C-alpha positions, -999 to 999 in steps of 0.1 A, spaced: 167 195 -211 130 198 -217 118 226 -193 82 236 -186 72 271 -174 43 271 -149 26 303 -138 -5 310 -117 -35 327 -132 -31 359 -112 -5 369 -137 -33 374 -163 -12 365 -192 -33 368 -225 -42 334 -238 -25 341 -271 9 344 -253 0 314 -231 -4 293 -263 26 308 -280 50 301 -252 34 268 -241 28 280 -205 12 259 -180 -14 281 -161 -25 271 -126 -59 287 -119 -62 303 -85 -91 293 -63 -115 321 -52 -141 316 -25 -175 333 -23 -188 319 9 -188 282 4 -187 284 -34 -153 277 -49 -145 293 -83 -114 290 -104 -99 322 -118 -101 321 -155 -121 290 -157 -156 295 -142 -148 331 -129 -139 357 -155 -127 392 -146 -161 407 -155 -180 380 -136 -158 386 -104 -164 424 -102 -201 419 -109 -203 394 -80 -182 418 -59 -208 445 -64 -239 423 -60 -230 394 -37 -231 402 0 -205 376 7 -170 389 10 -146 369 -13 -114 354 -2 -84 340 -21 -76 304 -13 -44 285 -22 -37 259 -48 -33 225 -30 1 207 -34 -18 176 -43 -31 195 -74 5 206 -82 17 169 -78 -8 161 -106 6 188 -128 41 176 -122 32 140 -128 17 149 -162 46 171 -172 71 142 -164 49 118 -185 52 144 -214 89 142 -211 97 173 -192 127 171 -169 123 203 -151 96 230 -142 102 266 -135 72 278 -115 66 315 -112 41 325 -84 24 355 -71 42 374 -42 46 354 -10 34 385 7 -1 379 -7 -3 341 -8 14 312 8 14 293 -25 49 297 -35 62 292 0 44 259 2 56 250 -34 93 255 -23 89 232 6 71 206 -15 94 208 -45 121 184 -30 96 156 -28 86 157 -64 99 127 -82 110 125 -120 110 163 -123 132 191 -110 110 220 -96 123 255 -94 99 278 -75 102 315 -81 86 341 -59 79 370 -82 76 393 -52 48 411 -71 16 402 -90 -4 407 -123 16 419 -153 49 421 -132 47 384 -124 35 376 -160 66 393 -175 89 371 -155 71 339 -167 72 352 -203 110 359 -201 115 324 -186 95 308 -214 114 327 -241 147 316 -227 135 281 -225 125 283 -262 160 295 -270 176 266 -252 191 286 -223 203 268 -192 185 267 -160 212 288 -143 208 315 -171 170 315 -169 169 320 -131 196 346 -133 178 367 -160 144 364 -143 159 376 -111 175 405 -129 142 415 -144 124 412 -111 149 435 -94 144 460 -123 106 461 -121 85 486 -102 49 480 -93 26 507 -80 -9 499 -69 -34 528 -66 -62 515 -43 -96 531 -48 -108 521 -14 -88 503 14 -117 484 27 -108 451 8 -72 452 20 -83 460 56 -103 426 55 -75 405 39 -47 420 61 -21 418 32 -4 450 40 28 459 58 14 487 79 -22 494 92 -16 532 88 -30 534 52 -63 522 66 -67 559 77 -71 566 40 -102 544 39 -118 566 65 -108 598 48 -119 585 14 -85 591 -1 -68 569 -28 -38 550 -14 -6 543 -35 12 511 -24 41 491 -37 57 457 -31 86 461 -7 117 439 -6 99 412 13 70 411 -11 46 428 12 24 457 2 36 488 18 25 525 17 40 550 -6 17 579 -3 -20 590 -4 -40 612 -28 -74 628 -26 -86 617 -60 -74 593 -87 -62 621 -110 -41 634 -81 -27 599 -75 -18 595 -112 1 628 -111 21 615 -82 27 582 -100 41 601 -131 64 621 -110 78 588 -96 81 574 -130 98 605 -144 128 598 -122 135 566 -140 119 570 -175 120 606 -188 156 605 -198 159 568 -203 168 558 -239 164 521 -233 135 500 -242 108 502 -215 76 483 -211 48 500 -191 17 481 -182 -15 499 -171 -38 477 -151 -74 482 -140 -99 467 -116 -130 470 -140 -122 505 -152 -112 502 -189 -120 538 -197 -96 551 -170 -70 525 -183 -74 539 -218 -69 575 -205 -39 567 -185 -23 547 -214 -28 577 -238 -11 601 -213 18 578 -206 22 572 -244 27 609 -249 49 613 -219 73 584 -226 73 582 -264 99 554 -266 82 531 -242 59 502 -251 26 508 -233 3 479 -229 -30 472 -210 -37 446 -184 -62 436 -157 -64 433 -120 -81 399 -120 -101 381 -94 -72 369 -71 -57 405 -69 -92 420 -70 -100 402 -37 -73 424 -21 -77 457 -41 -115 459 -47 -130 475 -77 -118 506 -96 -82 503 -83 -55 508 -108 -19 495 -112 12 507 -131 41 482 -138 72 494 -155 106 478 -162 131 474 -191 113 454 -218 117 417 -209 127 410 -244 160 428 -238 168 403 -212 167 376 -238 192 392 -262 215 398 -232 218 362 -221 243 337 -232 231 306 -252 248 277 -233 224 248 -230 219 228 -198 
């Protein structure tokens, strides 16, 4: 069975890996007033944060229309694909994957499997990369979905929000209590809960204090873990802090693979500038070697 892997642009997968694993990327729409941009097409990460600083218009994240998705699926069917595994940003941030699940049964000539990553950014991207690698190795749909679910459950995403004003405007948070942090000027640590909504973990007075708290949380899972771990450090336009955190994590967790990533325009609408993210899980490559090779 010829299977395509589709992922939305908020996963921020490097173009080299997109090409290597033949991923189909759906570019998220971002609105500044009445002007529509496409993440990764006519709105880069740098452009977005520059506009965020200088444009008086508050940006909003729109949703990819199902008519656009129908066009994607039609083209895939013409190319000989029989199925498409679609990995999307958490339903707690966007209705895209919910709409896609409802739309999937109406798609002709192609079986569509919609996966809610329950997270965002690199956490979502790792799920798509795992799916693509398993497709490359001829794994069955059942195996791919099972392994992707296993990785999703093993992944932790902590979001350190520099200022809660952006999230207070989008409303994509489980409780309104963290908004007190915006008033007090504290940094707020959030995570995706079991429903895919952003929920409060704790607050800290400064980013360095927040990072100390994050490391204590990571220690519980990683300090004595001999398995292959992958840690992604994400930044909303603060590459210097990203580098500093990666160096510290590299010294602390010497056996882990430490990589850099970005909080792009879609997620940046919710987080604002200078926020940071930490994603950690067993390396997705280990979920490849652990799966059986039965073809669909």
